[in-house]
C-alpha positions as MATLAB code, in Angstrom:
seq = 'MLEKVSDYDIYAYYLGSFKPGKLMNSPLRPDDKIPSFAIFPSKTGDLLFKDHGTGESGNAIKFMKLYKGIQTREELERELLRIVRKMNPMSGEVKPKYVKTVDSGLTDIGIVRQPFTEVDKAYWKQFHISIDTLRHFNVFSIKYFLCNSIVRGVYKEDNPMYAYKVFDKFKIYRPLASKYTKWRTNLTVRHVQGLEQLNPDGGNLLIITKSLKDVMCLYEMGFNAISSSSETTFIPDDTLQSLRSKWKHIIILYDRDVAGMKNARQYSKQYKLDAIFVHKKFKAKDVSDAVKANGFFAVKDWLTKTVERYDNMCNRFPDGNIDWSSRKSLYS';
ca = [
      -9.376  -15.861  -17.623;
      -6.473  -14.388  -15.533;
      -4.260  -17.119  -17.060;
      -5.057  -15.598  -20.494;
      -3.769  -11.974  -19.706;
      -0.816  -10.512  -17.981;
      -0.944   -7.624  -15.436;
       0.491   -5.433  -18.053;
      -2.545   -6.339  -20.365;
      -5.026   -5.421  -17.844;
      -3.418   -1.888  -17.207;
      -2.825   -1.342  -20.977;
      -6.392   -2.100  -21.880;
      -7.434    1.061  -19.988;
      -4.283    3.256  -20.227;
      -2.598    2.206  -23.503;
       1.122    1.546  -23.754;
       2.953    2.759  -20.503;
       6.332    2.423  -18.908;
       6.420    0.758  -15.425;
       7.808    3.116  -12.821;
       7.012    6.270  -14.655;
       4.677    8.798  -12.990;
       1.566    9.876  -14.912;
      -1.646   11.628  -14.244;
      -3.964    9.520  -12.156;
      -6.572    7.586  -14.300;
      -8.605    7.272  -11.121;
      -8.897   11.008  -10.630;
      -9.769   12.830  -13.887;
      -8.988   16.256  -12.289;
      -5.423   15.265  -11.545;
      -3.193   17.861  -13.022;
       0.087   16.747  -11.442;
       1.564   13.334  -12.409;
       1.151   11.421   -9.102;
       0.312    7.912  -10.302;
       2.645    4.980  -11.185;
       2.528    1.261  -11.941;
       5.574   -0.568  -10.653;
       6.752   -4.215  -10.091;
       6.593   -5.997   -6.718;
       9.152   -8.183   -5.484;
       7.267  -11.218   -6.860;
       7.065   -9.744  -10.345;
       3.425   -8.533  -10.182;
       2.652   -5.078  -11.467;
       1.103   -2.995   -8.705;
      -0.230    0.581   -8.785;
      -0.002    3.453   -6.464;
      -1.917    6.725   -6.467;
       0.148    9.146   -4.404;
      -2.713   11.777   -4.272;
      -5.084    9.481   -2.486;
      -2.781    6.781   -1.088;
      -4.642    4.009   -2.972;
      -2.578    1.121   -4.050;
      -3.008   -2.447   -5.003;
      -2.915   -5.140   -7.923;
      -4.310   -5.009  -11.397;
      -7.580   -6.388  -10.266;
      -8.117   -3.702   -7.544;
      -7.235   -1.127  -10.233;
      -9.839   -2.485  -12.496;
     -12.498   -2.320   -9.749;
     -11.682    1.184   -8.989;
     -11.365    2.364  -12.488;
     -14.693    0.739  -13.636;
     -16.553    0.970  -10.284;
     -16.997   -2.856  -10.172;
     -18.849   -4.092   -7.287;
     -19.784   -7.717   -7.795;
     -17.980  -10.818   -8.996;
     -20.189  -11.110  -12.067;
     -19.161   -7.638  -13.296;
     -15.558   -8.438  -12.680;
     -15.854  -11.657  -14.840;
     -17.653   -9.817  -17.708;
     -14.913   -7.120  -17.648;
     -12.243   -9.685  -17.647;
     -13.874  -11.447  -20.509;
     -13.677   -8.190  -22.429;
     -10.019   -7.637  -21.699;
      -9.217  -11.299  -22.755;
     -11.043  -10.915  -26.128;
      -9.403   -7.564  -26.794;
      -5.803   -8.255  -25.560;
      -5.652  -11.974  -26.340;
      -8.187  -12.770  -28.934;
      -6.524  -16.276  -29.906;
      -6.996  -17.260  -26.151;
      -3.652  -19.079  -26.297;
      -0.807  -18.780  -23.878;
       0.413  -15.236  -23.402;
       3.997  -14.428  -23.029;
       4.770  -11.813  -20.404;
       4.940   -8.330  -22.005;
       7.003   -7.084  -18.871;
      10.375   -8.423  -17.427;
      11.138   -7.516  -13.980;
      13.984   -5.200  -14.632;
      12.590   -1.772  -13.952;
      13.155   -0.257  -10.428;
      10.060    1.663   -9.800;
      11.811    4.111   -7.276;
       8.529    4.448   -5.392;
       8.335    1.922   -2.565;
      11.121    2.624   -0.017;
      12.453    6.082    0.759;
      15.628    6.693    2.722;
      17.217    9.936    3.871;
      20.666   11.284    4.782;
      20.263   13.993    7.294;
      22.394   17.068    7.672;
      22.458   19.958   10.074;
      20.003   22.946    9.151;
      21.901   25.255    6.981;
      21.611   29.087    6.809;
      19.533   28.597    3.777;
      17.200   26.406    5.735;
      16.833   28.746    8.606;
      16.104   31.657    6.409;
      13.447   29.690    4.447;
      11.487   28.569    7.409;
      11.928   31.854    9.127;
       9.583   33.420    6.532;
       6.821   31.491    7.969;
       7.902   31.984   11.666;
       8.693   28.280   12.044;
      11.658   27.818   14.424;
      14.405   25.063   14.314;
      12.827   23.664   17.545;
       9.458   23.291   15.919;
      10.856   21.643   12.900;
      12.649   19.054   15.236;
       9.376   18.636   17.154;
       7.603   17.621   14.056;
      10.469   15.501   12.746;
      11.298   17.690    9.825;
      14.891   17.342    8.677;
      17.220   19.030    6.234;
      18.787   16.319    4.082;
      21.907   15.896    1.835;
      19.947   13.512   -0.471;
      17.206   11.056   -0.455;
      16.934    7.506   -1.949;
      14.067    5.464   -3.411;
      14.625    1.839   -3.369;
      18.432    2.359   -2.612;
      18.883    4.670   -5.570;
      19.793    8.398   -5.041;
      16.897   10.559   -6.486;
      17.575   13.959   -5.331;
      20.477   16.083   -3.902;
      20.492   19.063   -1.691;
      21.553   22.343   -3.335;
      21.497   25.893   -1.903;
      19.231   26.919   -4.777;
      17.096   23.873   -4.332;
      16.974   22.828   -0.597;
      15.326   19.606    0.484;
      13.566   18.518    3.558;
      12.067   15.348    4.785;
       9.057   14.933    6.820;
       9.189   11.908    8.942;
       5.516   10.678    9.702;
       5.524    7.574   11.850;
       7.609    5.135    9.666;
       7.300    6.897    6.331;
       8.669    9.951    4.610;
       7.468   12.836    2.565;
      10.249   14.810    0.735;
       9.697   18.535    0.178;
      11.652   20.623   -2.285;
       9.942   24.041   -2.008;
      11.805   25.724   -4.739;
      11.553   23.035   -7.296;
       8.881   22.609  -10.143;
       5.412   21.376   -9.189;
       6.336   17.990  -10.744;
       9.375   17.378   -8.521;
       8.375   19.212   -5.450;
       7.114   16.226   -3.493;
       8.000   12.630   -3.304;
       6.215   10.408   -0.660;
       5.387    7.100    0.521;
       2.744    8.152    3.011;
      -0.540    6.445    2.933;
      -3.977    7.940    4.021;
      -3.207    6.492    7.495;
      -0.180    8.790    8.010;
      -1.857   11.880    9.406;
       0.775   14.651    9.747;
       1.056   16.054   13.235;
      -0.961   13.215   14.904;
       2.021   12.011   16.759;
       2.678   15.382   18.315;
      -0.909   15.892   19.681;
      -1.626   15.565   23.335;
      -3.048   11.973   23.645;
      -5.687   13.201   26.180;
      -7.032   15.705   23.627;
      -8.162   19.301   24.474;
     -10.482   22.170   23.553;
      -9.799   23.020   19.865;
      -8.203   20.971   17.033;
      -7.673   22.421   13.559;
      -7.592   20.286   10.504;
      -5.587   22.005    7.756;
      -3.902   20.835    4.552;
      -0.126   20.746    5.002;
       2.414   20.070    7.685;
       3.899   23.726    6.982;
       0.500   25.086    8.113;
       0.333   22.684   11.054;
       3.777   24.065   12.201;
       2.646   27.710   11.770;
      -0.411   26.999   13.870;
       1.736   25.196   16.515;
       3.932   28.425   16.734;
       0.723   30.407   17.469;
      -0.278   28.009   20.136;
      -3.013   26.073   18.328;
      -3.275   22.234   17.932;
      -3.416   21.089   14.240;
      -3.125   18.010   11.963;
      -3.106   17.544    8.361;
      -4.024   14.490    6.091;
      -1.166   12.836    4.118;
      -2.072   14.798    0.912;
      -4.390   17.511   -0.224;
      -6.803   15.165   -1.930;
      -7.471   13.027    1.107;
      -8.899   13.529    4.557;
      -8.503   12.038    7.960;
      -9.617    8.420    8.048;
     -12.950    7.935    9.459;
     -11.771    5.746   12.463;
      -9.091    8.224   13.347;
     -11.433   11.156   13.026;
     -13.916    9.242   15.388;
     -11.145    8.803   17.996;
     -10.285   12.536   17.879;
     -13.858   13.508   18.279;
     -13.986   11.645   21.537;
     -11.012   13.718   22.935;
     -11.329   17.167   21.339;
     -14.226   19.425   22.381;
     -14.152   21.290   19.021;
     -12.653   20.348   15.517;
     -12.694   22.739   12.734;
     -11.330   22.805    9.174;
      -8.903   25.494    7.879;
      -8.149   24.896    4.258;
      -6.891   26.981    1.274;
      -8.801   29.930    0.206;
      -8.830   28.632   -3.517;
     -11.335   26.807   -5.607;
     -10.086   23.388   -4.721;
      -9.624   24.155   -1.016;
     -13.003   25.758   -0.620;
     -14.732   22.959   -2.480;
     -13.129   20.286   -0.410;
     -13.845   22.219    2.818;
     -17.396   22.432    2.036;
     -17.622   18.744    1.166;
     -15.974   17.645    4.339;
     -17.781   20.142    6.304;
     -21.062   18.657    5.220;
     -20.008   15.136    5.443;
     -18.570   15.239    8.878;
     -20.529   18.179   10.342;
     -17.349   20.084   11.051;
     -17.190   23.820   10.684;
     -14.906   25.313    8.036;
     -12.975   28.569    7.976;
     -10.631   30.244    5.643;
      -7.778   32.680    5.910;
      -9.287   36.202    5.665;
      -9.447   37.936    2.487;
      -7.537   40.896    3.747;
      -4.336   38.941    3.953;
      -4.394   38.196    0.168;
      -3.065   34.688    0.833;
      -4.591   31.144    0.275;
      -3.277   29.691    3.583;
      -1.834   30.463    6.967;
       1.820   30.043    6.120;
       1.446   32.326    3.090;
      -0.457   34.826    5.114;
       2.305   34.938    7.690;
       4.981   35.389    5.104;
       3.068   38.305    3.547;
       1.509   39.942    6.532;
       3.563   39.025    9.603;
       3.109   36.413   12.238;
       1.211   38.436   14.835;
      -1.366   40.047   12.503;
      -2.319   36.472   11.420;
      -2.269   35.100   14.895;
      -4.453   37.946   16.262;
      -6.956   37.467   13.610;
      -7.070   33.623   14.137;
      -7.351   34.023   18.026;
     -10.488   36.436   17.446;
     -11.977   34.110   14.871;
     -11.678   31.055   17.078;
     -13.275   32.963   19.895;
     -16.273   33.856   17.675;
     -16.366   30.029   16.734;
     -16.603   29.099   20.370;
     -19.415   31.572   20.975;
     -21.226   30.251   17.979;
     -20.893   26.659   19.208;
     -22.761   27.542   22.440;
     -25.504   28.889   20.438;
     -25.518   25.601   18.260;
     -24.609   22.804   20.663;
     -25.364   20.068   18.221;
     -22.753   21.485   15.765;
     -25.194   21.427   12.846;
     -24.741   25.007   11.595;
     -25.559   25.785    7.842;
     -22.915   26.614    5.419;
     -24.328   30.270    4.735;
     -23.733   31.240    8.376;
     -20.357   29.823    8.218;
     -19.449   32.024    5.229;
     -20.764   35.207    6.870;
     -18.822   34.365   10.004;
     -15.495   33.594    8.332;
     -15.390   35.725    5.161;
];
């Protein structure tokens, strides 16, 4: 049956006509509001997909399985048969509908670094993040970045650009750009931000937050923190298991907004981790915004006291199995 349809046919059966290499809202995540999904050619000419929101990637068959929730070979064969009948009813030889001429611009990211400018220093100072901390976390100011050897963005004073280097991959951050062009990344779910900088022997308290900017703010306050590769993913199970063996306490500090609180509650229940949020008095959704609006030391003092209460609570509940209602009352 696979000889009767092309990769393009399989994707088009579900998505309709599309342009390879162009970002779209993820069909794998119905609530996706920001285009973060693309289908692009591999070096062998196959059409692959990548969901930058979750890190999921693969070929057309894997896309079918994820999109339709296919679990067995029989289900896969039935679905392929439907596609063949729809896309190639004559069941003759199908000419490729896609010629390998489009560069996806999604696979390889390269950067050209530059010294931090006065614009850069002023931007990061808002969050009390120093140049030394930026260097510690492999954050660079960049003249421009390239995707698959093609320049995709250039630094401007009214639109500065930064590259987060996480292991061997990059995440490009343009804080003043529109929400559609603010980020470009080839991180996978395995690229946990801040993990490289942790003490390999562990310690007392580790905070899981939602961005490297918050990780760096927390580092400036003296806290150890990490962040998943994107806001729609969490720390891989095996990585989290390893961290549990090294850190006495692990807590979640996510955004005080609908999505952040929903995800925090889900991960809190799933992994039996406590969850806290920036206090309502700061009128900010996350640590970095709270620092910007209220000052570094006010937020640091609040968090230090909150963590002390958390330690006391853990002494009363040594198994860590604390219900959500008690969490909300403690960390409102």
